[in-house]
N, C-alpha and C positions, 0 to 999 in steps of 0.2 A: 429236497428241503423240508427240514420240520415244520409240523402246524399248518402245510396246504393241506385244501378243503374242497373238496369236487363240487366242481360248479354245478349249479343246477337248470333247469332245462327253464330259462328266465323268458317264459311265452306272456306273461301276464306284465304289464306296466306296473313299475316301480310309482307309488302315488310318495309325490311331494307337494307340500303345501307351496303356492306362490306367492310369490311377497306380493305386498300390501297394494302398490301400483303397476299389478300385473294382471293381464287379463287370463281368466281361471281356461284351463284345456279340457275339449272334452274328450273323452275314451273313446276310439271310434271302433267300431269290433273289426274283425280281419278277414278278408276276402280267404276265399282260399289259395289264392296268389301270395297273400299276404303271410298263410300260415307256413306255407314252402319257406317265403323269406326269412319268416321268425326261425325256423328250425334250422334254416344254412347259420345265419348267424347268432345260432344255439351251438353249430357244429365248431364251429371255426373258435366260438368262445372258451369251449372244452378241449380245442386242440391247442390252443395258444397253454391256456392255464398247466396242460402236462407237460409242453413244451420248456415253458418256466421252470417249472417244478423239476425237471430234470438237469435243466440248465444253473440252477442256484446250487452255490456249495453249498454242503451238509454244514450246518453252525454244531461246534463243538460243544456237548449237551454239560462238560463241566464248564468252560468257559461262560458256555450262556447263563451254569447257574451262577456263577460269579460275578455276572453283571447283574443281575436281577437281584443276587442280594449287597452290590453296590449300589442299585438305584433304591432299594428300601432305606440302605443306611444314610442317607442322605433328609430324610423325612425328620426325622429327633432334630437334628443341628438346625435344620431349615426352620424348623416351628419356634426354635429354641431364637435365634438371631429375630424372627419376627413379633415375638413377642416383648425380648429386648428394646427393638428398634422403636415398636408401638408406643412403651414407657416412654421413652426419648420425645417420641415425636406427642407426645401428651402434655409435656412438660414445656415442650415449645410454643404450643397449641394455647398455653395462660396468657401470656401476652396477647395475643388475638382477643381472648377474651376479657381481658382485661380494655384494650382500647374500643374492645365494641360495648362493654358497660360504660365506661367513660362517656362516649357518645350519646349512651340511652339517657344517660344523668342531664347533661347538658341540654338535650330536646327535652324531656320531661321540666326541666326547671323553665326553658323558653315556653312551654305547653300552659304550665302552672301563672308564667305573670300574664300570657295574652290573657287565661281563665279572667284571673283577677280583673285585670282590664276591664274584660267584657261586663264582670259584674259593678264595675263601678260604673257604668257608663246604660244597665240597665233600669229602663226608666218606669215600666209595667213590674204589677206583679209576676204575671208569667214570666218575662225577661228576664228576672230575676232567681226565679226559682230554675230555668232553664240554666242562667249562670252557675248557681251553685252544685245546682247537677253536674254540670262539664268540669269547674272547678273541683271537685270531690274525685271523680272519676280523675283528674289528670294528676291530684295531689296520691292518690293510690298506685296511680303509675309509677309517678316520680320515689314512692317509697320501695315499691318493687326493683327500681333500679338502682337505689341507695342500697338496699341487701343485697343486691347481684353484683356490684360493686364493690362492697366490701366483701364479702365471697372469693371474688377476680383476687383482687391485693393479696389474701393469704394464701389465695391458689401459686400466685407468681412467689411471695414470701418463700412457700415451700419447696419451689420446684428449682429458688436457687440456692437451698441446700440438698435437693435432689440431684439436681442434671448431671452433676459433672460424676457422680459416682454410678448413673444409670450410662451417661457417656462411655466411661471406660469399661461397662460390663459389655459393650457390643461388639469390640476390638476381639475380644477370644471366643464368640458366637460368630463373629464372620470368619474366623481362622478357622475354626471347627466346621465349617461348612465348605470353607474353599477347599480345606483336607479332601472333604467327604466325595468334593466335585472332581479333583484331581483323579481320588481312587476308580469312580465311575469314568472316568474321560478313558483312561488305564483300560478299565474293563473292556469297553470298546473298543478300543486300538487292538487288544487281544484275542478280539473276533474275528478278525482278518476279513473284514467284508469290503476293502478294496476292492477286491475282482469285481465285484459287483456294483459298488456307490462311485467308484474312478471313473469306472470303463464304459464309454457308449455300448459295450458288446450285446447287450440285451437290451436296447433302447426301443429298436423295431417293435419287439414282440410286446418290451412291456406296457408302448405308448397306446399301441394297439387293442391290446388287452383291455386296459381301463377305457378307451372310447368303447368299447362293444359294451364292457361293463356299467359306464354311466349311460350310457345313451339306454340299453336293457335291448336285444334281441325284438323282444316286442316292440320297444318303442322306433326302432331304424326300421322293420318289418312296416310297422303303420304307415311312417312316412313315405318307404319304398313302394306301399301295394295302389298310391297315388297314380304311379303312370313311367312311363319308360323313363321319360328323362328324372325323377324322382329318384326311380332305383340305380340309374346309371352314375346319379350325385353321390350315393350312396357308397357306390364301387369303386368310385375314382376317388373319395376319400379314405374309405381301406386300405387303398393302393397306393397313399400318397404320405411315408413316413415321416418326413419332415411337416407338412402342415397337420399330422397329428398330433408329433411332440410340440409346435410351437402350442397348440392349442390345448394340450394338457397341461403345462409348463404357467400356461394365463389360467390355469380353474376348470378348463373346460366348461363345456355350452352350458348357458342357465338351462335349466331344469336337465340336462342332461341330453336336449334336443341335437343332437349334431346333424343329422339330416335337414333339417330349418337352419342349422349356421351354416351346412355347405350351402345351399340356397341363396342365404342371403350375400352371404360372400362372395357369390358366383356373378347373382346381381349387381354388386358393387363396383366388383372389376370390369364386370359389361359397362356399365353406367360412367365409368371412368379407367384409363389405362394407366392413370399413374398409379391405381391403386396395385397392381404387380408388385411393386417394389419400396423397401426402404420406409421412412417412418409413415407412408400411406399403405401401405398395406400389411405396417402392424395395426393402425388404424381402422383400415379395411377390417379384420381379423376379430379384433375389437369390439367393433357393432356388431359383425355378426353376431358374436359368440353371444354377446350382453342383450340382443333383443331377440333370440330364438322363442322367448314368452314374451312378446308384445307388450310394452308398456302406453299403459294407460294413458290417450295426451290430457294434460289440466290446461282445456282451454276457456275463454272469458265466459259464463254462464249465458252471456246473451249471444253469441254466436253456435246456434245451433246445430249451422253446417260445417263447422268442423269435423275433421279427420279425428275418429275415436281412439287409434293408437299413435304412438311414432312411427313415423315409413322410415325405417334403419336407412336402407338407401339415399334419403333423401337428407340424414341427422348426417351419413358421411358426408357425403357433398357440402354439409353445410360448414362442416370443421374441416375440410378441404378447403375450400374457398376462405374460410378465417383466415387459415395459417396462410397463404399465399397473398392473403392483403394487410401480413404483417398487425394482424385484432389478438394474437393468445400470446399467451407468457413464453418468455423467451425459452424455459425450460423447456416446452412441448415436444420439440424437436428429437429429443434424446430420452424419451419415455419409453416405456415397454409396451409391451399388448395389456399383459395384465394391469400396470396404469392406464393404462388409456380408457378402461371398458367402468373405469370409476369417474370418469371425466364425461361420457358419452349416453349415460344412461338415464340420465333427467325423463321427468314428464312434462318438462315446458316444450310447449311447440318451437320451431326457428325462429320465427320471429320473432320469437322472446327470450332468446340468447342474444340475437343479434341485439335487439332494444337494449337490454342489458349492457351490451358492449357499450353502446353508442352514449347509454343515458350516464353510465357512468366515465365517460371519454369527456361529456359533454358539463356533467356536474360534480364529481368529485375526481378529477384529475389524477390530484394529489396520490389515491389511494392504488392506483395502477403503478405508479414510477416511485414508490415510496419502496430501500431498499429492507426494510423488515418486512422480508417474505413469510412471516409468523400472522402478519395482518394483511399482508397484501389484496387487493379485495375485497374480503371480507372486513374489515376496517367501517364500512358501508352499513354492518348491520350495529358497529359499537356508534357510530355518529350519527347513524339517520332514521332509523328500526325504532322506532320510541316503544320501551316499554309501557305494557298494559294492553287489556282489550276493551278500554271504554270505546274508543272509536272504530274496532270492527264491524260494528253495523252501518256505519258508511262504504262500507267498499263496494265499489260499483261494479254491475252487470258485464258494463262495453270491459270493464278491465280485465287482465288475468292476473290469477292470486299472487303470483310475486309484484306487482304492480299495485298489485293492494296493498301487501305486508309495508312494502315503502311509504306508501302513502298511509295508512292506519296505523300501523305498529304492530303489537303483539305481545302476547308473551313469550315463554320459551321455545316451544314450540313452533312459531311462524317465525318467531327469528332465528332459530336454524335454518328451517327449510331455504330462509332468504339466503341465508350463508353459503348453504352448499348449492343455490340456484347461480349467486354472482361469481362463486368457483369457477364453477361447469360453466359460464360464460368466457371465461378465459383461459380453456382447455386446464385446469387444476382440478386432479382426482380430488374425491372426499367422497366420506360415510359417514351415515347417522352411529354418532356415539349415545344413544342414553345412559342416565343414571338414576338411578332411585329419584323417584318425583322431580326430574327434571331432564330436557331433552336438550344435547349438543350438539356436534360434530368433530371429525376431525380433516384434515388435509394435509397433501402430501406439501414438501418444501425440499429445495435441493439437500438442508440437511439432517432430512427426516422426518415424519409425520407429528403431527403438532396440534395438540385437541383447544378447541376456543370455546369459547362461553362456560365451562364445567370446570369441574373440580380433576385433579392430576393424574394421573394411571393409576391404575386399579380398583376408581370407584367408579368404572362403567362399563359397557358393553358393547359388542364389536359384532355384528349380525348372531345375537343370541348367547355369545364368546367373550370371558374375560378381555379388557380391551390391552389387558395385558399380552395376553397369546396373541392377540393382532400386531400388539409393538414389538414384538418378538421376533414374528413372519417375516414385516416390513425390513426391520433391521437386516435379517440375514436374507433377503431378496437383493441388497443393495449390490452381492457378494455372488453377483450370477455368477460363476464358474463354480462355487463351493454350495449354493442353495439348491444346485442339483442334484448334488449328492442328497440333500432334505429329501427333496424329489422321488431319484430312484427309490429309497427306502420306502416311500408311503406307494410305489406301484407295485413295488413287492410285496409291498403288505396288501394290496386289491387283490392281488391274484394269489395271496395268503386266503384270502376271507375276512381281512381285518375290517372293524369298522376306523372311519378315518378319526384320529385324534385332533385335538386343535392344541392343547396346551399340555405340560405334564400333569398336569393337578386333575384330568382329565376322568371322570369317573365315568363314562359311557365308553363301550367299546366291548369285543367280545373276550372274557377271561382267559389270560395263555399264561400258563405256569406260575400263578396267582398274582400275576403283576395286572394293574388296572388296566392297561391298555395291551392291544396286541404286540406283538416283541418287536415287529418292522416297524410300527409305527413311534414306540417308544424310542427303539434306533435313531431314527428322521428326528426327534426334539429334542434327541442328546446333542445328534448333530448340530441341530438348529440354534440350542443355546452355546455351544462351543463355536462358532461362529461368530455370534453376538459381539461374545468375550474377547473371543481373538482380535474379531477388527477395533476393540474399544469403542463399540457406538453407544454413546449417548442418548437418555430418553430429552426432549426437550420439553422443558419446563410448558404447562397452561397458562394459556392466554386468557384475559378477559374473565377471573371467575367472578370479580364482583361487580360485572357489567350483565352479566347470564341473570339477573333479574331483579336489576337498576337498569338508571338513565344514565347517571353521573359514573364514571370511576376514579381512585386512584390509583391507578396505575400511570406512568410515566409513558408517554405515546414517542415514537420516532418522529422527530419533528424536520423534516425537510424544509432547508431554508432556503428560502427566496430570494437575488438579489432582485432589488426592483430599481432600474436604471433611468436616467431622464431621459431617455426615447421611450421606453415602457408608459411614463408618467406626463409624456406631451400632450397640451392638451390646445387644442386647434382649433378656428374659427376659419370657416369657411366663405369664399365669396360669395355663398349668398345668403351668407349671415349664420348658419347652421353650427351649434358648438358642439363637438365631439369632447365628451369627458370618460379617457377610459379609467373605469374602477379604481387601478390599483392606483392613482394620480391622489390618492385621498393627502390632505393638509394634517388630517387627525383620524387613527394611528397613522405611522409613518413605517413600520413593521409588526410582525406578526403580533397578536396577543390570541387571548382563550377562547373571543367568540368571533376576530376578523381576520382573517387569513388570505394571504397572496398565494398564488400557488401558479404554477406553468399552464397553458390552455391548451390543450390538446390540438387545436385549430392554428395556434400560434401566438405567440406574448404572452400576456399574464391576465386572469382574472381575480374574482375577488369574491368570499365564497363566506356568507354567516353562518354561522354554525347554529346547529339544535341544541340549543342549550337552556338550561331554567334559570328562573331571578331575571334580571332588567336585562333588556335589548344592553349592549354597545352601539352607544351611536357614532358615526363616521361623516366626515365633512371633507369642504373641497374649497380653495379658493382661485377663484380664476377672474378673467378680467376678460366684458363682455363688450363689442364692439359698438353697440347701441343699447341706450335704453329703451325699456317699452315690454310688453307681453311677451313668453316663449309656453312653448310648447313643451313640456318634460317629459321622455320616455324613458326607458332602460330595458336592456335587452338581460335577458333574464334567465336561468333554467329554475325548475321547481320538480317536487315531486310531489306534492302534496299542497292540498287545496287552502283557499280561505287564507292568502298573504294579503301582505300589505307592508308600503314604506311611507314613513310620515316623514314629509323634507318641508323645512321651515327657510325661507330662505332670506340672509341679509336679517335674521332676529324679528322675522316679523308676531305679529302678538299670535295667532294659531297657527299649524302646522297645514301643510295642504298631504289627504290621502292619497299614493298611488295604490291600486290595486293589480295585485301582482296576478299575474294567468298561471293555473295550472296547466304546465307543458311537456307534462308525461315525461320529463328529462330530456325535450330539447329546446333548442335555444329559442325565444320566440321575444316580439318587443312588447312592454305594458303597453293598456291605450292610454295615452297620451291625459298630464291633466296641465291648467294653465297658468302659468307663477307669475311674476314680475320682475325685470332685473333692471337694475341701474347700471349707468354707462360706468365700464371700468372696473374697479375691484367687485368683486361679489361672491359671497360665501352662500355654500349650501349645507345645510344639519338637516343627518338623515337619522330616525332612528325606526324602530317598527313597536309594534301592540300585542305583537305575538310572537315572544323569541323562541320557540318551541318548536318550528321549525326550519331544516335549512332554506338557502336562498343562495345561487350563485348569481354573480351580478359580471359582463364582461366589458359595458360602458352605456354611460350616457348620453342622450343627444337632447340639446334644445334647439327648437326651431323657430323662429320669428314670428308668431299671430301677425297675419296682416289683415 
């Protein structure tokens, strides 16, 4: 095999920076026994590399040169298509710019009118001066808006003329690139690498080499020198070909710490017999691989005695129980080890994961059963996490970070953090996906990974690499048998001393025959692209772009319609005179509106939710019969996730409403403190509204208890 390099005597630990939420690991000096182990593992690594070198067929240099030439020939048509498509996109963007400018002009006109009204009402010289200054400022803004609108209108008119030709120019550019790609695919096929990539003949040696090289002989020795038990774990791992292959197929142990992964994996299987097979075995391995570098636990500030790191065994047991209790997403059972890794690596305590599920079941069950997987669970960011940092100062030290975020809101970072948290609660894999100046996230769906709260694919990064590289990898992974060929090429590249490449535009890596990346990594990535194209995988469009830094979205939501039956609306009066009114028994409104939503309750029956929206609150009311006139104590069974909420109730068109303070329930069902109202015998009407519509409130029912 050409390009194969000698393995260095790697008895020095590879320096890799731990992720921000991980505990930095110290380098421990090797003992005399540790040095012997390091030498042993180094010799093992060298021997494996030599075996692989002899086993991998020689690549015909002429065919290899043709392959490299074909790869190079793709660059020009790819750049040409990119340029042509960018021109079309720029034309299409003029419509959005025009809409934005119109909105600017409308808002500016209202602001000018408001400033003029204030000037009219100004009574003192100081008030007049302030009002005149404000008016001048608003007029200047209105002039800028008018100029922007004119420019946008001109751009739209020009686009109408230019766009047809620009669109027609894309077709030949796409055709040229398709032809270049076909030539590359043929060149790869001509390399005749099927004996390596399509068969498992070399897998035993390849995966063992990858484990040893990623762990480094010194890293394994540092772990094994701790004692006979640890040394035995390393030996057991290196003798288990099936387990090693499963590990490297899932991207290996965090930080290359395979000894620690084996230790955690063994401890999990000891703690739970279920962890030996099926989905629980995959889950156990995912936890073991992901927690080799300890995750710092995000505890409430007031909880100074809480564990500093997430306990991996308890994390596994938490998800095992949650699955058995039917609390996780239905798709959880079919996920891979790699998928599970991105669901079990959160910094939240296990108790907070349990809280997240309970909170959403109580407060917004509609976000759990929505058929729209793009927004399932994470819709709570859109509807509940208010944009803005003005309330962050009210975070409570007794609450965990994610409880504070849904309580007090935040800008893009906090909202993305909460989104990833609530997805993990239900076992949904998710990863951070920052873009310039903005925090977003991506998460798993059965149809593929989707972006939430940010721009489309191609405008962000995942783990420091372009998000399009991550997208291609996830799409190829869905075709497991074919993706194994990609991984085999990567493993051969590891043995050849190549640096892993993550995308076809990768500029890092060792030069190999003028290629920007190693030969085998290039083959892997071109094969990955072929899998994606042959499977006709489609990238899911980003959702929530306009809500990333705002409170209200123009994006149409998928609304789950709920039928409210007569049984659901039945108002009862007990023999003790207590009247119970289901929250969905409204006489107004009788169906879902933008601000009042009827939804299935996870505990059975239905519940009503008052949305967190700007503007005036929408009133709702109930008409019912009271068996006796007199004073009644009115209380509501509610769920809240933020403080300082109330309901204003007006019985029978009374002159003044009665204020009902709502408890801060932190996602649990509680009854509000009773208030006293007067009812007449026979028909009564209760009208409810709120003076703070910016916070969400879920209501199960109202009770009216006679005051004796």
